[in-house]
Structure formats: C-alpha cells, structure tokens
C-alpha positions in Angstrom: -13.0 14.0 -24.9 -14.2 13.3 -20.8 -13.1 15.8 -18.8 -11.9 14.3 -15.6 -12.1 16.3 -12.4 -8.5 15.9 -11.0 -8.4 14.2 -7.8 -4.8 14.6 -6.3 -6.4 17.5 -4.2 -8.6 15.5 -2.7 -7.0 13.1 -2.2 -4.4 15.4 0.4 -7.3 17.0 1.9 -8.1 13.3 3.1 -4.2 12.0 4.3 -4.0 15.7 6.2 -7.1 15.3 7.5 -6.7 11.8 8.9 -3.1 12.6 10.0 -4.2 15.3 11.9 -6.7 13.6 13.7 -4.9 10.6 14.4 -1.6 12.3 15.5 -4.4 15.1 17.9 -5.1 11.9 20.7 -2.1 10.0 20.1 0.3 9.5 23.8 3.6 10.0 22.1 5.3 8.2 25.3 4.0 5.0 24.0 5.5 4.3 20.7 7.3 1.4 18.6 9.3 1.0 15.6 9.3 -2.3 13.9 10.1 -4.0 10.3 7.7 -5.4 7.9 7.9 -7.5 4.3 5.9 -9.9 2.5 4.4 -9.9 -0.9 1.0 -9.0 -3.0 -1.3 -9.3 -5.7 -2.0 -6.2 -7.7 -3.5 -5.0 -11.0 -5.5 -2.7 -12.5 -9.0 -1.4 -12.5 -11.6 1.1 -14.1 -13.7 1.7 -16.7 -11.2 2.4 -19.0 -9.3 -0.8 -18.2 -10.0 -4.9 -20.0 -8.3 -7.9 -19.9 -6.0 -6.5 -16.7 -5.2 -9.8 -15.1 -3.2 -9.7 -11.8 0.6 -9.8 -11.1 2.6 -10.2 -7.9 5.4 -8.3 -6.2 7.2 -7.7 -3.5 6.7 -5.3 -0.1 9.3 -4.5 2.3 10.0 -1.5 4.6 9.3 -0.2 8.3 6.4 0.8 10.7 5.7 2.9 13.9 3.3 2.4 16.6 1.6 5.4 18.4 -0.5 3.9 21.0 -3.6 6.4 22.2 -5.3 4.1 24.5 -4.7 -0.2 25.0 -7.7 0.0 21.8 -6.4 2.8 19.2 -3.1 3.1 17.8 -2.0 5.5 14.9 0.3 3.2 12.8 2.3 4.9 9.7 4.4 2.9 7.8 7.1 3.8 4.9 7.3 0.3 2.2 8.5 -0.1 -0.9 5.5 -1.6 -3.2 5.2 -3.0 -6.6 2.5 -2.3 -8.2 1.2 -3.3 -11.6 -0.6 -5.4 -14.1 0.2 -7.8 -17.0 -2.2 -9.6 -20.1 -1.7 -12.2 -22.6 -2.5 -12.6 -25.9 -1.6 -14.8 -29.3 1.3 -15.9 -26.5 2.9 -13.1 -25.7 2.7 -11.5 -22.2 2.8 -7.6 -21.4 3.5 -6.7 -18.6 3.3 -3.0 -16.8 5.5 -2.5 -13.5 5.0 0.3 -10.9 7.4 0.7 -8.0 6.3 3.2 -5.6 7.4 4.3 -2.3 4.2 4.2 -0.3 3.3 6.0 2.7 0.2 4.0 4.9 -1.6 6.8 7.5 -3.2 4.1 9.7 -5.8 3.6 12.2 -5.1 0.5 14.2 -7.8 -1.0 16.4 -6.9 -3.7 19.0 -9.9 -6.4 19.0 -10.5 -7.8 23.0 -9.8 -11.0 23.3 -9.2 -13.0 26.9 -7.2 -15.8 27.9 -5.8 -15.4 24.4 -1.9 -15.1 23.5 -3.1 -13.7 19.9 -3.6 -10.2 19.8 -6.3 -9.5 16.6 -6.5 -6.3 15.5 -8.8 -4.3 12.2 -7.2 -0.9 10.6 -8.0 1.2 8.3 -6.4 4.5 6.3 -5.3 6.9 3.1 -2.2 5.9 1.6 -0.1 7.8 -0.6 1.9 6.3 -3.2 5.1 8.4 -4.8 6.6 6.7 -7.6 10.0 5.3 -8.2 9.7 4.0 -11.6 7.4 2.4 -14.9 8.7 -0.4 -16.7 6.7 -2.4 -19.8 7.5 -5.7 -20.4 7.0 -8.2 -22.9 7.8 -11.8 -23.5 6.6 -14.1 -26.3 8.4 -18.2 -26.0 12.1 -17.5 -25.4 12.0 -13.6 -26.5 11.8 -10.6 -24.1 12.5 -6.8 -23.5 11.8 -4.0 -21.2 11.3 -0.6 -21.6 10.9 2.4 -19.4 7.1 3.3 -19.7 8.1 6.7 -20.3 10.9 5.5 -23.3 9.8 7.3 -26.9 8.7 3.8 -28.3 6.4 3.1 -25.3 5.0 7.0 -24.4 3.3 5.9 -21.2 2.3 8.4 -19.2 1.6 7.5 -15.5 1.2 10.0 -12.7 4.2 10.5 -9.8 1.8 10.3 -6.8 -1.6 9.1 -6.3 -3.4 8.3 -3.5 -5.6 5.3 -2.1 -7.2 3.8 0.8 -6.1 0.7 2.7 -7.8 -1.8 5.1 -7.6 -5.1 7.0 -6.7 -6.8 9.7 -3.9 -8.4 12.1 -3.1 -10.7 14.5 -0.3 -10.2 16.9 2.0 -12.9 19.2 4.1 -11.4 21.9 7.9 -12.5 21.6 10.3 -11.3 23.8 9.9 -7.2 24.4 8.0 -7.1 21.1 5.4 -8.4 19.0 5.7 -10.5 15.5 3.0 -9.6 13.4 0.9 -10.7 10.5 -1.3 -8.7 8.1 -3.5 -9.0 5.4 -4.9 -5.5 3.6 -7.0 -4.7 0.6 -5.5 -1.3 -1.2 -7.5 0.5 -3.9 -6.4 3.6 -5.8 -8.6 6.6 -5.7 -7.5 8.4 -8.8 -6.1 7.3 -12.2 -2.3 6.5 -12.6 -2.9 8.1 -16.4 -0.8 11.1 -16.9 -1.6 11.2 -20.4 -4.4 14.0 -20.7 -6.5 11.7 -21.9 -8.6 11.6 -18.7 -8.2 7.7 -18.8 -9.7 5.9 -15.6 -6.7 3.4 -14.5 -6.2 2.9 -10.7 -4.6 0.5 -8.7 -5.8 -2.5 -6.4 -3.6 -4.9 -4.7 -4.2 -7.4 -1.6 -1.0 -7.7 0.2 0.4 -10.2 3.0 3.1 -8.8 5.2 4.7 -10.3 8.4 6.4 -8.2 10.2 8.4 -7.5 14.3 7.6 -4.1 16.6 9.9 -3.6 19.1 9.6 -0.9 21.8 11.0 2.2 22.1 11.4 3.0 25.9 11.2 0.9 28.9 7.2 -0.8 28.5 6.4 -3.9 27.1 4.2 -3.3 24.2 0.5 -4.5 24.8 -0.6 -4.7 21.2 
C-alpha cells in the first residue's frame, strides 16, 4: 500500500505563517464587518477519484476587512460551507455531503480604477475547513435513504480538519456608509479528506459565488 506523508502539519504552517505576515502590516483602526451568502459547485478530485460529478451547496457567514493601505487589506471570514460530490450509475445517484466551518484568511488587493464607482479587487489565501458533519445519500426513482458517513453500514472515514487554498476576485459598489460586494472564488484542497488509513487521494474542489455587505467600524467610510 502507498504511504502518504501526513499533510495537515504543512497546512498549519502555511496558515499561521500567512496570518502572521498579513496581520503584521494591518492598521487595526481601519476595520469593517460584513455578512455574506451564496452558493457553490463542489466536487472531489485526486488520483483515486473516478466518476465524481459536481454537487451544489450553499455558503453563508460573516467577514471582516482590516485595511493596511488603500490597496492592501487582510480579509478573514467565518463561513458555513457545503462541499461534496455525486455519481449516477444504473439509475441510482449516490451523493456525499460534507458540511464545514470554513475559515478563509485572505489577502485582498484593490485594483484602482479612475472615474468609476465600481471597485474591483483580487484576493488569495489559505483556508481552514473544520468538518461539522458528513452524510451519504442514495436515490433511485421514488426511493431514497441517507446515513451518516461514519455509520457502520457506510464506514466512510473523513478527516475532521482539512486545508485548502482559495483565490478569486470581486466587485464592490459603495452603498450608504458601507459597500455591497459580489465575489467569485475557486478553492482547492491541499490534503486528502480520507481518514481510513488507506492513503486515498481525495481532495475538495469548489467554485463559489458570494454577495454581501461590509459596513465600517468607526466613523471612517470604506474606500474598498
């Protein structure tokens, strides 16, 4: 059997080094809080994945923005995010649904645009996914059933915490004292979700679209 080098320790190194770097240059006096929600299209990828098809889910949560300069900001988020995949064979559809408490730690860069109310930005950073639940469902015609992944009839073991990288872009539009934002991002897992001990290469992938509102903490109006 293949021996897989444990990856979570390397994922933690990336997360904490990145957070230390961006928070070291942040001006804590320029801060914003917001709410956001949307949906994603997720699947599994990896050398041991075959036949996996995308599965839709929803994402909702909150975000903060700590601006270091008019261009650069640190943007942590706390989200409820659904991942998973599905496959259909012989008229039966089997789907795996993973629910995560997702913590992206994003570096956000504003793209200056003259004479425009729309504010574009690009961002990237590590993501921590803490599993809240996992289910396997099967549907065939009018029949359906759903069980927890760790049920003895299923025996699917998944990691409680996985790590990923996210990158994407967004558009902002000033509204009142705050900012309406629309974002699109792609997240790919860095380590396998498999926890069976077999060393299977199964990683999360997701394309997410979010909309939300950021409002300033304090008297200053947002410039992003």
